[in-house]
VOTIRO-755245 format. One record per residue (C-alpha): x, y, z; residue number from 0. Coordinates in nm, 4 decimals. Example, Ala and Ser with C-alpha at 12.3 -4.5 7.8 and 13.67 -1.06 7.14 Angstrom:
2
[[1.2300 -0.4500 0.7800] 0]
[[1.3670 -0.1060 0.7140] 1]
END
This chain:
93
[[-3.1850 -2.9060 -0.2843] 0]
[[-2.9074 -2.7004 -0.1898] 1]
[[-2.8699 -2.7013 0.2389] 2]
[[-2.8522 -2.3611 0.3844] 3]
[[-2.4712 -2.4603 0.4787] 4]
[[-2.3695 -2.5354 0.1548] 5]
[[-2.5393 -2.1757 0.0281] 6]
[[-2.3125 -2.0015 0.3174] 7]
[[-1.9890 -2.1652 0.1817] 8]
[[-2.0446 -2.0337 -0.1551] 9]
[[-2.1485 -1.7342 -0.0674] 10]
[[-1.8790 -1.7221 0.1723] 11]
[[-1.6057 -1.8113 -0.1085] 12]
[[-1.7575 -1.5586 -0.3864] 13]
[[-1.7403 -1.2505 -0.1270] 14]
[[-1.3596 -1.3720 -0.0543] 15]
[[-1.2857 -1.4094 -0.3855] 16]
[[-1.4277 -1.0698 -0.4787] 17]
[[-1.2783 -0.8797 -0.1608] 18]
[[-0.9331 -1.0266 -0.1917] 19]
[[-0.9309 -0.8824 -0.6146] 20]
[[-1.0220 -0.5474 -0.4477] 21]
[[-0.7497 -0.5575 -0.2296] 22]
[[-0.5165 -0.6713 -0.4893] 23]
[[-0.6406 -0.3985 -0.7216] 24]
[[-0.5868 -0.0932 -0.4491] 25]
[[-0.2390 -0.2591 -0.3789] 26]
[[-0.1151 -0.2118 -0.7292] 27]
[[-0.2868 0.1209 -0.7235] 28]
[[-0.0971 0.2727 -0.3861] 29]
[[0.2043 0.1167 -0.5071] 30]
[[0.1947 0.3358 -0.8170] 31]
[[0.0979 0.6157 -0.6531] 32]
[[0.4126 0.5353 -0.4024] 33]
[[0.6565 0.5382 -0.7157] 34]
[[0.4786 0.8317 -0.8275] 35]
[[0.5858 1.0208 -0.4790] 36]
[[0.9231 0.8858 -0.5293] 37]
[[0.9988 1.0491 -0.8861] 38]
[[0.8897 1.3671 -0.7539] 39]
[[1.2298 1.3582 -0.5516] 40]
[[1.0863 1.6207 -0.2961] 41]
[[1.0552 1.5982 0.0699] 42]
[[0.8006 1.8418 0.1129] 43]
[[0.4997 1.5713 -0.0282] 44]
[[0.1876 1.6955 0.1691] 45]
[[-0.0869 1.4427 0.0784] 46]
[[-0.2442 1.2829 -0.2263] 47]
[[-0.6101 1.1573 -0.3351] 48]
[[-0.7156 0.9635 -0.5757] 49]
[[-1.0689 0.8709 -0.6947] 50]
[[-1.2004 0.6629 -0.9721] 51]
[[-1.3475 0.8556 -1.3132] 52]
[[-1.7159 0.8362 -1.3468] 53]
[[-1.6499 0.9114 -1.7180] 54]
[[-1.3923 0.6249 -1.7672] 55]
[[-1.2319 0.2945 -1.5996] 56]
[[-0.9637 0.5157 -1.4995] 57]
[[-0.8431 0.6294 -1.1437] 58]
[[-0.7848 0.9719 -1.1325] 59]
[[-0.5659 1.2053 -0.9015] 60]
[[-0.3106 1.4164 -0.7259] 61]
[[-0.0246 1.4489 -0.5454] 62]
[[0.0110 1.7960 -0.3240] 63]
[[0.3373 1.9433 -0.2969] 64]
[[0.5016 2.2243 -0.1525] 65]
[[0.6820 2.4424 -0.4113] 66]
[[0.7500 2.7988 -0.3297] 67]
[[0.5411 2.8235 -0.0165] 68]
[[0.2557 2.7178 -0.2012] 69]
[[0.0737 2.4056 -0.2454] 70]
[[0.0464 2.2665 -0.6048] 71]
[[-0.1206 1.9295 -0.7365] 72]
[[0.0348 1.7222 -0.9761] 73]
[[-0.2281 1.5445 -1.1353] 74]
[[-0.2047 1.1835 -1.2538] 75]
[[-0.4150 0.9002 -1.4180] 76]
[[-0.4079 0.5375 -1.3370] 77]
[[-0.5366 0.3232 -1.6645] 78]
[[-0.7708 -0.0220 -1.6133] 79]
[[-0.4085 -0.2348 -1.6761] 80]
[[-0.2101 0.0279 -1.3756] 81]
[[-0.0029 0.1860 -1.6486] 82]
[[0.0784 0.5355 -1.4672] 83]
[[0.0687 0.8658 -1.6281] 84]
[[0.1206 1.2467 -1.5307] 85]
[[-0.1646 1.4786 -1.6583] 86]
[[-0.2232 1.8360 -1.6928] 87]
[[-0.5338 1.8769 -1.5278] 88]
[[-0.8482 1.6501 -1.4627] 89]
[[-1.1662 1.6701 -1.6315] 90]
[[-1.4529 1.7602 -1.4232] 91]
[[-1.6958 1.4364 -1.3909] 92]
END
């Protein structure tokens, strides 16, 4: 029979492993977005957003840039292998 302490240690290690993987995934995604912002070569970035697509394992989002006194969204996609690509629009989920 497994003691409560052993179960707690096992549960904690599983939780920490999942949390660490999630944090690493977010760090890689945020790094891709940071590189994308730098590639736009402008000081007029007014934010960005990102979400996990409900129709695929991709992350989709946009970087908001001020162009000609209007906010323009530059859409992008990040695939599960963390490769980044600009896209023309986002399909509604």
